[in-house]
N, C-alpha and C positions, 0 to 999 in steps of 0.2 A: 380962813384956815380954822379956828378951832373946830369947826364940822368935822374937817378934813383928818383932823388928830385925832377927835374923839372917836371916828370911825374905824380910823386905823387900830385902834386900840382895842377897840369891841371884836374886831376879824381876829384879831392875835391873842385875844383872849379867849374866844370861840374854836381857833385854830388848836389854841393849847389844849384845850378840853376835850376837841374829838380828837387827838393822838394822844392823850390821855385814856381813851374808850378805848383806842383802839390797840393799847399795848394792854389793859387790862380783859379784852376779849383776844387776845393771843396768848394771853399768859393762865383764861380759864382753858380755852381749848387743851393747850397743854397738861395743863393738868385732869384734863378728862379722858385724855387720850393715856396717860399713865395711869390714872387708875383702872382704865378697862385692860390695860395691859397688865396691870395686878391682880386685876381677877383674877383673867385668864390663867395666871402663873398658878394662881394658890386653886384652882380648878385642878391642872394638872397634878401637880403635888398631889392632892387631897385622891386623885383616882390612884397615884403610885402608892400614897401610903395605903387603899385600900386592895390596890392589888397582888402588891409586895412584888413586883413587875422590875425589878432595877439590874441593868444590863451588867452583868460580870465581869471579869477580865477572860472568863471560859469564852463569853459567847463571840468573840471576836477572832477573825482569822486574819491574820498576818504574811502566812506563807506568802501571799502572791509581793510581797513585798520586800522579798529578802534576797540580798546580793551573791550570787555566786562570789566565790574567792579567785577565782580561777578569771572569773569577767575583770578584775580591776588589776589585774597585771596588764592586760592590753590595753588599758590607758594612757595615752600617750601624757605627760607633763611637760611644756617648755621648763627648761632652766633660769633660774630667777638673772635677769637682766644689771649686775652690778657696778656696769660703767655706765646705767642712765641718767641723763644729766637735761634738766629741763633748764639752766640756766639762761638759754638764749629768747624763752620762749616770755622771758620779765623783762627785756632789757628794748 
């Protein structure tokens, strides 16, 4: 009985230790990915600071997204349902 208890205790200890190592590995991987992403963004910012090629408002052409006021008149709008009653749903 004592051997079984000792074996269970040792197994529990090593499984806990293994879980902590796995959590540390996941955290270190996430930190490495974050550091890589930050380095890439810093390179991009250095490039934009060097070339001074920033997008300005005049660079965008939004004329294709404009709405014709005459088309808005043709849109059908349903009248509001003021007598809508959902009391029977909750019965």
